[in-house]
C-alpha positions as CSV (number, residue, x, y, z in Angstrom):
1,M,10.6,21.9,-3.5
2,T,8.7,18.9,-2.2
3,F,5.3,17.7,-3.0
4,A,2.8,17.1,-0.2
5,L,1.8,13.7,-1.4
6,K,3.5,10.9,-3.3
7,L,1.4,9.6,-6.1
8,N,1.2,7.2,-9.0
9,V,2.0,3.9,-7.4
10,S,1.5,0.4,-8.7
11,K,-1.5,-1.7,-7.8
12,T,0.6,-4.0,-5.8
13,A,2.1,-1.1,-3.8
14,I,-1.2,0.7,-3.3
15,F,-2.5,-1.6,-0.6
16,A,0.8,-1.6,1.4
17,L,1.1,2.2,1.1
18,A,-2.5,2.7,2.0
19,L,-1.9,0.8,5.3
20,V,0.6,3.4,6.2
21,F,-2.0,6.2,5.7
22,A,-4.7,4.3,7.5
23,A,-4.4,5.7,11.0
24,P,-5.2,4.7,13.6
25,Y,-4.2,1.4,12.2
26,A,-0.5,0.7,12.4
27,V,1.3,-1.4,9.8
28,A,3.1,-4.6,10.7
29,P,6.8,-4.8,9.7
30,R,7.3,-5.7,6.1
31,P,8.3,-9.3,6.8
32,A,4.8,-9.9,8.1
33,F,3.5,-9.1,4.6
34,A,4.9,-12.4,3.4
35,Q,3.2,-14.5,6.0
36,A,0.5,-17.0,5.1
37,S,-2.7,-17.3,6.9
38,P,-2.6,-18.3,10.6
39,Q,-3.7,-21.8,9.5
40,G,-0.8,-22.0,7.1
41,G,-3.1,-22.7,4.1
42,Q,-2.6,-21.3,0.6
43,L,-4.5,-18.1,-0.2
44,D,-6.3,-17.7,-3.5
45,Q,-7.7,-14.2,-3.8
46,T,-10.2,-15.3,-6.5
47,G,-11.6,-18.2,-4.5
48,S,-15.2,-18.2,-3.4
49,G,-14.6,-19.9,-0.1
50,S,-14.6,-18.0,3.2
51,I,-11.4,-16.5,4.4
52,E,-12.9,-15.1,7.7
53,D,-11.0,-17.6,9.9
54,A,-7.7,-16.4,8.4
55,L,-8.4,-12.7,9.2
56,N,-7.4,-11.2,12.5
57,I,-9.7,-8.7,14.2
58,W,-8.0,-5.6,12.5
59,E,-8.6,-7.2,9.1
60,R,-12.2,-8.0,9.8
61,R,-12.8,-4.4,11.0
62,L,-11.3,-3.0,7.9
63,S,-13.6,-5.2,5.7
64,Q,-16.6,-4.0,7.7
65,E,-15.5,-0.5,7.3
66,G,-15.5,-1.0,3.5
67,L,-19.1,-2.3,3.7
68,I,-20.1,0.8,5.6
69,L,-18.4,3.2,3.2
70,L,-20.0,1.5,0.2
71,G,-23.4,1.6,1.8
72,Y,-24.0,-2.1,2.6
73,Y,-23.8,-2.0,6.4
74,S,-24.7,0.6,9.0
75,G,-23.3,-0.9,12.2
76,F,-20.0,-0.7,14.0
77,A,-16.8,-1.9,12.5
78,D,-16.0,-4.1,15.5
79,G,-14.8,-7.2,13.8
80,N,-17.8,-9.3,14.7
81,F,-19.9,-10.5,11.7
82,G,-23.4,-10.6,13.0
83,Q,-26.5,-10.9,10.9
84,A,-26.4,-7.3,9.7
85,S,-22.8,-7.8,8.5
86,R,-23.8,-11.1,6.8
87,N,-26.7,-9.3,5.0
88,G,-24.3,-6.6,3.8
89,I,-21.7,-9.1,2.5
90,A,-24.5,-11.0,0.7
91,S,-25.8,-7.8,-1.0
92,Y,-22.2,-6.8,-2.0
93,Q,-21.7,-10.2,-3.5
94,R,-25.0,-10.1,-5.4
95,D,-24.2,-6.7,-6.8
96,H,-20.8,-8.1,-8.0
97,N,-22.4,-11.2,-9.7
98,R,-21.0,-13.6,-7.1
99,A,-22.7,-16.3,-5.0
100,S,-24.5,-14.5,-2.2
101,T,-23.2,-16.6,0.7
102,G,-22.9,-13.8,3.2
103,L,-19.4,-15.2,4.0
104,L,-16.4,-13.1,3.2
105,S,-14.3,-14.5,0.4
106,P,-10.7,-13.5,-0.3
107,Q,-11.7,-11.3,-3.2
108,D,-14.4,-9.6,-1.1
109,A,-12.0,-9.0,1.8
110,L,-9.4,-7.4,-0.5
111,E,-11.9,-5.2,-2.4
112,L,-13.6,-4.0,0.7
113,S,-10.4,-3.3,2.6
114,R,-9.1,-1.4,-0.4
115,A,-12.2,0.7,-0.5
116,A,-11.8,1.7,3.1
117,L,-8.1,2.5,2.8
118,D,-8.7,4.5,-0.4
119,V,-11.1,6.9,1.5
120,R,-8.6,7.2,4.4
121,K,-5.8,8.0,2.0
122,Q,-7.8,10.6,0.1
123,L,-8.6,12.4,3.3
124,Q,-5.1,12.1,4.8
125,W,-6.3,10.3,7.8
126,Q,-4.1,10.4,10.9
127,N,-4.1,10.1,14.7
128,L,-4.7,13.2,16.8
129,D,-1.4,13.1,18.7
130,N,-1.2,14.1,22.4
131,S,-4.9,14.8,22.7
132,K,-5.5,17.2,25.6
133,A,-8.7,15.2,26.3
134,G,-6.6,12.1,26.8
135,L,-8.6,10.1,24.3
136,T,-7.5,8.3,21.1
137,I,-9.2,9.5,17.9
138,S,-8.3,9.9,14.3
139,Y,-9.4,12.6,11.8
140,P,-9.0,13.9,8.2
141,A,-6.0,16.1,8.3
142,G,-6.5,17.1,4.7
143,L,-9.8,18.8,5.7
144,L,-9.4,19.8,9.3
145,T,-6.3,22.0,9.0
146,E,-6.8,24.4,11.9
147,Q,-6.2,23.3,15.6
148,Q,-6.5,25.0,18.9
149,D,-7.5,24.2,22.5
150,N,-11.1,24.7,23.6
151,D,-12.9,25.3,26.9
152,L,-14.3,21.8,27.0
153,G,-11.0,20.2,28.2
154,G,-10.0,19.2,24.6
155,E,-9.2,20.7,21.3
156,T,-11.0,22.0,18.3
157,L,-10.1,20.9,14.7
158,E,-11.7,22.9,11.9
159,A,-11.6,23.4,8.2
160,R,-10.2,26.8,7.3
161,N,-13.7,28.1,6.2
162,G,-15.4,26.6,9.3
163,S,-17.6,24.3,7.3
164,L,-16.5,21.3,9.2
165,S,-15.5,21.1,12.9
166,L,-14.4,18.4,15.4
167,K,-14.4,19.2,19.1
168,T,-13.0,16.8,21.6
169,A,-14.1,17.1,25.3
170,R,-13.1,15.9,28.7
171,F,-15.2,16.4,31.8
172,A,-13.4,15.4,35.0
173,N,-15.0,14.8,38.4
174,S,-18.4,14.0,36.8
175,G,-21.1,12.5,38.9
176,I,-23.3,9.5,37.9
177,A,-26.0,11.7,36.5
178,Q,-23.7,13.9,34.4
179,L,-23.8,11.6,31.3
180,D,-27.6,11.6,31.4
181,N,-27.6,15.4,31.6
182,L,-25.3,15.7,28.7
183,F,-27.4,13.3,26.6
184,Q,-30.5,15.4,27.4
185,T,-28.8,18.6,26.5
186,L,-27.7,17.3,23.1
187,A,-30.9,15.4,22.3
188,V,-33.6,17.7,23.7
189,D,-32.7,21.0,25.3
190,Q,-31.1,22.5,22.2
191,G,-34.3,22.0,20.2
192,S,-32.4,19.8,17.8
193,T,-33.9,17.6,15.1
194,I,-32.7,14.2,16.0
195,T,-32.1,11.7,13.2
196,Y,-30.4,8.9,15.2
197,Q,-29.7,8.2,18.9
198,L,-28.3,5.2,20.7
199,R,-28.2,5.2,24.6
200,R,-26.4,2.6,26.7
201,R,-25.5,2.5,30.4
202,N,-22.2,4.3,30.1
203,W,-22.2,5.8,26.6
204,F,-24.4,7.3,23.9
205,I,-24.5,8.5,20.3
206,V,-26.7,11.3,19.1
207,S,-26.9,12.8,15.6
208,G,-29.2,15.3,13.9
209,K,-29.5,18.9,13.0
210,S,-29.3,22.0,15.1
211,G,-29.9,25.3,13.4
212,D,-28.1,25.4,10.1
213,R,-25.6,22.7,11.1
214,N,-25.6,18.9,11.2
215,F,-24.0,17.2,14.2
216,Y,-22.8,13.8,15.4
217,S,-21.9,13.4,19.1
218,R,-20.4,10.5,21.0
219,F,-19.5,10.4,24.7
220,E,-18.6,7.7,27.2
221,Q,-18.1,7.7,31.0
222,R,-15.7,5.6,33.0
223,G,-15.6,6.2,36.7
224,N,-15.9,10.0,37.3
225,E,-14.7,11.1,33.9
226,I,-16.6,11.6,30.6
227,R,-14.7,11.9,27.3
228,G,-16.1,12.3,23.8
229,Y,-16.4,14.4,20.7
230,D,-18.8,16.5,18.7
231,L,-18.6,16.7,14.9
232,T,-20.5,19.4,13.2
233,W,-20.8,20.6,9.6
234,S,-22.7,23.0,7.4
235,A,-25.9,21.6,6.2
236,D,-24.9,22.2,2.6
237,K,-21.6,20.3,3.0
238,N,-21.2,17.2,0.8
239,D,-23.3,14.8,2.9
240,K,-21.9,11.6,1.5
241,L,-18.3,12.7,2.3
242,V,-19.2,13.8,5.9
243,Q,-21.1,10.5,6.4
244,N,-17.8,8.7,5.5
245,I,-15.9,11.0,7.9
246,S,-18.4,10.3,10.7
247,V,-18.1,6.6,10.2
248,L,-14.3,6.6,10.2
249,I,-14.0,8.9,13.3
250,S,-16.5,6.8,15.2
251,N,-14.8,3.6,14.4
252,G,-11.4,5.0,15.3
253,F,-12.6,6.5,18.6
254,Y,-11.3,5.1,21.9
255,P,-12.2,7.5,24.7
256,F,-9.9,5.8,27.2
257,G,-7.2,4.5,24.9
258,N,-6.9,1.5,22.5
259,D,-8.2,-1.9,23.7
260,T,-4.9,-3.7,24.3
261,A,-6.7,-7.0,24.3
262,D,-6.8,-6.9,20.5
263,G,-3.0,-6.6,20.3
264,E,-1.1,-4.4,17.9
265,P,-2.7,-3.7,14.6
266,S,-1.5,-6.0,11.8
267,Y,-2.7,-7.1,8.4
268,P,-0.7,-10.2,7.4
269,T,-3.4,-12.0,5.5
270,L,-4.7,-9.0,3.6
271,A,-1.2,-8.1,2.6
272,K,-0.6,-11.6,1.4
273,L,-3.7,-11.4,-0.7
274,A,-2.5,-8.0,-2.1
275,D,0.8,-9.6,-3.1
276,L,-1.0,-12.5,-4.9
277,A,-3.3,-10.1,-6.7
278,G,-0.4,-8.0,-7.8
279,A,1.4,-11.0,-9.1
280,N,-1.6,-12.0,-11.1
281,D,-2.0,-8.4,-12.5
282,N,1.6,-8.3,-13.6
283,S,1.3,-11.7,-15.3
284,A,-1.9,-10.7,-17.2
285,Q,-0.4,-7.3,-18.1
286,A,2.7,-8.9,-19.5
287,N,0.6,-11.0,-21.9
288,Q,-1.4,-7.9,-22.9
289,N,1.8,-5.9,-23.6
290,A,3.4,-8.4,-25.9
291,P,4.4,-6.7,-29.1
292,S,2.3,-7.5,-32.2
293,D,4.2,-8.2,-35.5
294,S,1.3,-6.6,-37.4
295,T,1.9,-3.1,-35.8
296,T,4.4,-0.9,-37.7
297,G,5.7,2.4,-36.8
298,A,3.6,3.1,-33.7
299,P,4.9,3.4,-30.2
300,E,3.8,0.3,-28.3
301,Q,4.7,-1.6,-25.1
302,S,7.8,-3.7,-25.6
303,Q,9.4,-6.4,-23.6
304,Q,11.6,-4.2,-21.4
305,E,12.0,-3.8,-17.7
306,P,8.7,-3.3,-15.8
307,S,9.9,-0.1,-14.3
308,Q,10.4,1.3,-17.8
309,Q,6.9,0.4,-19.1
310,A,4.1,2.8,-19.3
311,D,1.6,0.1,-18.6
312,N,-1.9,0.9,-17.6
313,S,-1.8,-1.2,-14.4
314,S,0.9,0.9,-12.8
315,G,-0.7,4.3,-13.3
316,P,-3.3,6.2,-11.3
317,A,-6.9,5.0,-11.8
318,T,-8.9,7.2,-14.2
319,K,-12.6,7.5,-14.9
320,R,-13.8,7.9,-18.5
321,L,-16.2,10.9,-18.8
322,S,-17.0,10.3,-22.5
323,D,-15.9,8.0,-25.3
324,D,-17.4,8.5,-28.7
325,K,-16.6,9.6,-32.3
326,D,-15.3,12.9,-30.9
327,G,-12.7,11.2,-28.7
328,V,-12.1,10.3,-25.1
329,T,-12.3,12.5,-22.0
330,E,-11.0,11.3,-18.7
331,Q,-10.3,12.4,-15.1
332,K,-8.6,10.8,-12.2
333,E,-10.9,8.2,-10.6
334,N,-11.4,10.1,-7.3
335,A,-11.7,13.6,-8.8
336,L,-14.7,15.5,-7.5
337,P,-16.6,17.9,-9.8
338,P,-16.2,21.7,-9.3
339,P,-18.4,23.0,-6.5
340,T,-21.8,24.3,-7.6
341,D,-21.5,27.4,-5.4
342,G,-18.6,28.7,-7.4
343,S,-16.0,27.8,-4.8
344,L,-12.5,26.9,-6.0
345,I,-12.0,24.1,-3.5
346,T,-13.7,20.8,-3.7
347,S,-15.1,19.1,-0.5
348,D,-12.0,16.9,-0.2
349,G,-9.9,20.1,0.3
350,K,-8.3,20.0,-3.2
351,G,-8.2,22.5,-6.0
352,L,-10.2,22.2,-9.2
353,R,-9.2,19.0,-11.0
354,F,-7.5,18.4,-14.3
355,T,-9.5,17.0,-17.3
356,Y,-7.8,15.0,-20.1
357,H,-9.1,15.1,-23.6
358,Y,-7.9,12.9,-26.5
359,F,-9.3,14.0,-29.9
360,P,-9.0,11.7,-32.9
361,P,-6.9,13.1,-35.8
362,Q,-8.2,13.9,-39.3
363,D,-5.2,12.3,-40.9
364,S,-5.3,8.5,-40.4
365,N,-1.5,8.5,-40.4
366,F,-1.7,9.8,-36.8
367,N,-4.2,7.2,-35.6
368,Y,-1.5,5.3,-33.9
369,A,-0.5,8.4,-31.9
370,Y,-4.1,8.9,-30.8
371,Q,-4.6,5.3,-29.8
372,W,-1.3,5.2,-28.0
373,A,-2.1,8.3,-26.0
374,V,-5.5,6.9,-25.0
375,D,-4.3,3.4,-24.2
376,T,-1.5,4.6,-22.0
377,H,-3.5,7.4,-20.3
378,L,-0.7,9.6,-21.5
379,F,-1.3,12.7,-19.3
380,S,-2.3,11.0,-16.0
381,N,0.5,8.5,-16.2
382,I,3.1,11.3,-16.0
383,P,3.9,11.3,-12.3
384,E,4.4,15.0,-11.9
385,I,1.1,15.9,-13.7
386,D,-0.7,13.4,-11.6
387,G,0.9,15.0,-8.5
388,L,-0.1,18.5,-9.6
389,D,-3.7,17.5,-10.1
390,G,-5.7,19.2,-7.3
391,L,-2.5,20.5,-5.7
392,F,-3.3,24.2,-6.3
393,V,-6.2,26.6,-5.9
394,T,-6.7,27.8,-9.5
395,P,-9.4,30.2,-10.8
396,R,-10.6,27.7,-13.4
397,P,-9.9,24.0,-14.2
398,L,-6.8,23.1,-16.4
399,H,-7.3,20.9,-19.4
400,Y,-4.8,18.7,-21.2
401,V,-5.5,18.0,-24.8
402,T,-4.1,15.8,-27.6
403,R,-5.1,16.7,-31.2
404,Q,-3.8,17.2,-34.8
405,C,-2.5,20.7,-35.2
406,G,-1.0,21.0,-38.6
407,T,2.4,21.7,-37.1
408,I,5.0,20.1,-34.8
409,N,4.2,21.7,-31.5
410,A,3.0,21.6,-27.9
411,F,1.7,24.8,-26.2
412,Y,-0.5,26.3,-23.5
413,N,-3.5,28.3,-24.7
414,K,-4.7,30.9,-22.1
415,E,-8.1,31.4,-23.6
416,N,-9.0,27.7,-23.4
417,G,-7.0,27.1,-20.2
418,A,-5.5,24.1,-21.8
419,V,-2.1,22.4,-22.5
420,F,-2.2,21.1,-26.1
421,L,0.0,18.3,-27.4
422,C,0.0,17.8,-31.1
423,Y,0.2,14.4,-32.7
424,E,2.8,15.9,-35.1
425,M,5.0,16.3,-32.1
426,I,4.6,12.7,-31.1
427,D,5.3,11.6,-34.6
428,S,8.4,13.8,-34.8
429,L,9.8,12.4,-31.6
430,L,9.1,8.9,-32.9
431,Q,11.1,9.5,-36.0
432,M,14.0,11.1,-34.1
433,G,14.0,8.2,-31.6
434,Q,14.0,5.6,-34.4
435,A,17.0,7.4,-36.0
436,L,18.9,7.6,-32.8
437,S,18.2,4.0,-31.8
438,K,19.6,2.4,-34.9
439,G,22.2,-0.2,-34.0
440,A,21.0,-0.5,-30.4
441,S,20.4,-4.0,-29.0
442,D,16.6,-3.2,-28.6
443,P,15.8,-0.2,-30.9
444,K,12.1,-0.4,-30.3
445,A,12.4,-0.2,-26.5
446,L,14.8,2.7,-26.8
447,T,12.6,4.6,-29.2
448,I,9.6,4.2,-26.8
449,E,11.7,5.5,-23.9
450,F,12.9,8.4,-25.9
451,V,9.4,9.4,-27.0
452,R,7.9,9.0,-23.5
453,D,10.7,10.8,-21.6
454,N,10.7,13.8,-23.9
455,L,7.0,14.1,-23.8
456,R,7.2,14.1,-20.0
457,F,9.6,17.1,-20.1
458,I,7.8,18.9,-22.8
459,L,4.4,18.6,-21.0
460,L,5.9,19.8,-17.7
461,H,7.4,22.8,-19.6
462,E,3.9,23.7,-20.9
463,S,2.4,23.0,-17.5
464,G,4.8,25.7,-16.2
465,H,3.2,28.2,-18.6
466,A,-0.2,27.1,-17.3
467,L,0.8,27.7,-13.7
468,I,2.2,31.1,-14.4
469,D,-1.1,32.1,-16.0
470,L,-3.5,30.4,-13.6
471,L,-1.7,31.4,-10.4
472,D,-0.6,34.8,-11.7
473,L,3.0,34.0,-10.9
474,P,5.8,36.4,-11.6
475,A,8.2,35.1,-14.3
476,V,11.5,36.8,-13.5
477,G,13.3,37.0,-16.8
478,R,12.3,35.1,-19.9
479,E,9.2,32.9,-19.3
480,E,10.5,30.2,-21.6
481,D,13.7,29.8,-19.5
482,S,11.6,29.9,-16.3
483,V,9.4,27.0,-17.3
484,D,12.4,24.9,-18.5
485,Q,13.7,25.4,-15.0
486,L,10.4,24.4,-13.5
487,A,10.2,21.2,-15.6
488,A,13.6,20.2,-14.3
489,V,12.7,21.1,-10.7
490,L,9.5,19.0,-10.9
491,L,11.4,16.0,-12.2
492,L,14.2,16.4,-9.7
493,S,11.6,16.6,-6.9
494,H,11.2,12.8,-7.2
495,V,7.4,12.5,-7.1
496,D,7.2,8.8,-7.8
497,D,8.7,6.6,-5.1
498,R,9.2,3.8,-7.5
499,E,11.7,5.7,-9.6
500,T,15.3,5.8,-8.5
501,K,17.5,8.9,-8.8
502,N,19.0,7.2,-11.9
503,D,15.6,6.9,-13.5
504,I,15.1,10.7,-13.2
505,A,18.6,11.4,-14.5
506,R,17.8,9.2,-17.5
507,V,14.6,11.3,-18.3
508,L,16.6,14.5,-18.2
509,Q,19.4,13.0,-20.3
510,L,17.0,12.1,-23.1
511,A,15.4,15.5,-22.8
512,S,18.9,17.1,-23.2
513,V,19.6,14.9,-26.2
514,W,16.5,16.3,-27.9
515,F,17.8,19.9,-27.4
516,K,21.3,18.8,-28.6
517,V,20.0,17.1,-31.7
518,N,17.8,20.1,-32.6
519,S,20.7,22.5,-32.1
520,Q,23.0,20.4,-34.4
521,A,20.3,20.2,-37.0
522,S,19.7,23.9,-37.1
523,S,21.7,26.2,-39.4
524,A,23.7,29.1,-38.0
525,P,21.4,31.3,-35.9
526,D,20.0,34.3,-37.7
527,V,18.3,37.5,-36.4
528,A,15.0,35.7,-36.1
529,A,16.5,33.0,-33.9
530,F,18.2,35.5,-31.6
531,A,14.9,37.4,-31.4
532,D,12.8,34.4,-30.5
533,E,11.2,34.1,-27.1
534,H,13.0,30.7,-26.6
535,S,16.6,30.5,-25.9
536,L,18.7,28.8,-28.6
537,D,18.4,25.0,-28.3
538,A,22.1,24.8,-27.5
539,Q,21.6,27.2,-24.6
540,R,18.6,25.2,-23.4
541,Y,20.8,22.1,-23.6
542,F,23.5,23.7,-21.4
543,N,21.0,25.2,-19.0
544,L,19.4,21.8,-18.4
545,L,22.8,20.2,-17.8
546,C,23.6,23.0,-15.3
547,M,20.4,22.2,-13.4
548,I,21.1,18.5,-13.3
549,Y,24.7,19.0,-12.2
550,G,24.0,21.8,-9.8
551,L,21.4,19.9,-7.8
552,N,23.6,16.8,-7.4
553,P,27.3,17.5,-8.4
554,D,28.6,14.5,-6.5
555,D,26.6,11.9,-8.6
556,N,26.6,13.9,-11.8
557,G,30.2,15.0,-11.9
558,A,30.9,13.2,-15.2
559,I,28.8,16.0,-16.9
560,V,31.8,18.2,-16.3
561,D,34.6,15.6,-16.3
562,N,33.5,14.4,-19.8
563,G,33.4,17.9,-21.2
564,M,29.6,18.1,-21.6
565,L,29.4,21.2,-19.4
566,P,32.2,23.8,-19.4
567,K,33.9,24.0,-16.0
568,E,33.5,27.8,-16.0
569,R,29.7,27.4,-16.1
570,A,29.6,24.4,-13.8
571,A,31.3,26.3,-11.0
572,R,28.2,28.5,-10.7
573,C,25.6,25.7,-11.2
574,P,25.2,24.6,-7.6
575,D,24.2,28.1,-6.4
576,E,22.2,28.7,-9.6
577,A,20.2,25.5,-9.3
578,S,19.6,25.8,-5.6
579,K,18.3,29.4,-6.0
580,I,16.0,28.4,-8.9
581,S,14.6,25.5,-6.9
582,R,14.0,27.6,-3.8
583,S,12.5,30.4,-5.8
584,W,10.0,28.1,-7.5
585,A,9.0,26.6,-4.1
586,R,8.5,30.1,-2.6
587,L,6.3,31.1,-5.6
588,I,4.0,28.2,-5.6
589,L,3.7,27.1,-1.9
590,P,1.2,29.9,-1.1
591,H,-1.1,28.6,-3.8
592,F,-1.4,25.0,-2.3
593,S,-4.9,23.9,-1.7
594,P,-6.0,23.3,1.9
595,R,-5.5,19.5,1.5
596,F,-1.8,20.0,0.8
597,Q,-0.8,23.0,2.8
598,P,2.5,22.2,4.4
599,K,2.6,21.9,8.2
600,S,6.0,23.5,8.3
601,D,7.9,26.0,6.2
602,D,9.8,24.0,3.6
603,N,10.9,26.3,0.9
604,G,14.0,24.4,0.2
605,G,14.3,21.5,-2.2
606,D,17.6,20.2,-3.2
607,G,15.9,18.1,-5.7
608,G,18.4,15.3,-5.2
609,G,15.9,12.6,-4.3
610,Q,17.0,9.6,-2.4
611,K,20.5,8.1,-2.6
612,N,21.0,5.2,-4.9
613,A,23.0,2.5,-3.2
614,Q,24.1,0.9,-6.5
615,A,27.5,1.9,-7.9
616,P,27.6,3.2,-11.5
617,Q,28.3,0.5,-14.1
618,P,29.2,0.9,-17.7
619,A,26.5,0.9,-20.3
620,T,25.9,-2.1,-22.5
621,G,25.5,-2.3,-26.2
622,G,26.8,-0.2,-29.0
623,N,24.4,2.7,-29.0
624,P,25.4,5.7,-26.9
625,L,21.9,6.1,-25.7
626,E,21.6,2.6,-24.3
627,W,21.3,2.2,-20.6
628,D,21.7,-0.7,-18.2
629,K,19.1,0.8,-15.9
630,S,21.3,0.5,-12.8
631,S,23.7,3.3,-13.5
632,N,23.6,7.0,-13.6
633,P,23.7,8.1,-17.3
634,F,25.7,11.1,-16.3
635,A,28.3,9.1,-14.4
636,K,29.5,6.6,-17.0
């Protein structure tokens, strides 16, 4: 199984990754990211001086695009800062409590560019390849999922429900009066209500309303040929979203190909600013995460490798919906509310979005667990949950909740449509982690890792129950076994590009340790244990090892060699794991929201992730759980 979109990237990486998604802009090779400004000066992203002379035309256009999308400028993103652009910059600076110079500062440029790239990434912006009309244009592939040729000499791209449509057109052998005739047809003859029009000698723009649909049309003539496009949408469509789409299409439209005089798209100065901003963010976060001697017993950020920290800066941005005596409620920053018309798909082509609730406990002994969950944005910082948010068309929203339950548990409740995590479970994992970490070189860091990784697996297990319910999926066999398998499949799908294959193996190793410890602590199974809907903890331990080994026997061969998994079971694990992975992919792919519908049939999913070039090395320290972070824990 593969996810349609990689998520949960660090602030430093967001800008570089967004450049990749920002078609029609191309990304300069990575070495260009380290270049200084063309003048060779030092860049300070917090400075108030102008950086405009250091920006190339592509970077200036991107900044203007940000002004447009944020409502500060209504002209073209052509890279020329005229008076309208100056006024927009000044208004933006004033609203952000900065000196209203009207000159683009490094911080302004970085923020505006990020705003533009964020919209492009949300809409899955890309070039229309091999356009029949011969033009260069980009479009939101996440919304316009249907494509076919039309009788205008171009192609028609439409949303699946027809609410949004983009038609390209090419009229060959056109006379000198043909452009005027086309303009009159669009502006007058259709009886349209025109809200904006701009007419020049060889091109025009017209927008307005015709019947029950809004439209935006742009055409240009060169010689005897006219090329252009017509964007139409339902009048009740999210107007702000479509305004953004109109702006982006218009600014990425080149009827007769890109202007080669501008050179190849590149963003060296903005990328340098992003690197500087990321360095400053990491430095500030390191100070904030320093352990406090006054804190006892609570999970907290420790001085460990940055890739192992659950720091707030590296997770997805969230917006706080409420924060009061009744707790904290959050959603992902770009999450749109459910449609008011009862539709199950939001205007950005995604399914109904997750909501995260953190309720304070009645027992003050669990206050630390509540505060830790809130401070680390526990749910949204789990890469797989972040990746699932909006991925499916579900009949109602899914909620994730932390609360005091009176028992050690995590569960899915069908009536509430919610995954519940009890503070007692966090506390139990903390105590187990502290016991297992005794004698380690850094017991606090190891405890945090144990708690975090086991919560990740447990919450994915409960998310599996939620998906079976919400998507009405068949659970062949015992549901508890099925969702254990799904949790492993999701982890082995390698959602977060920052994590290596070893990192994922480490999460699964600590999850298997939890099963093993529970099985060893239990007395001999009785009738009630055999009758329970869960497999025995020992069975769950071996089933998980079989999934890990089966999906990557070459790297994880030590699971068998060291006697952790019997050879008789291991021989069947590659086929078993492959079948489980393919089966889950086949079950859930039909439920993908339009934004994430795959372009090709990909029901496979070896779950192996990318190859890790580093050779396994022995672990350090005296505790068997300790890990040197460069080696596979199953290949020691």
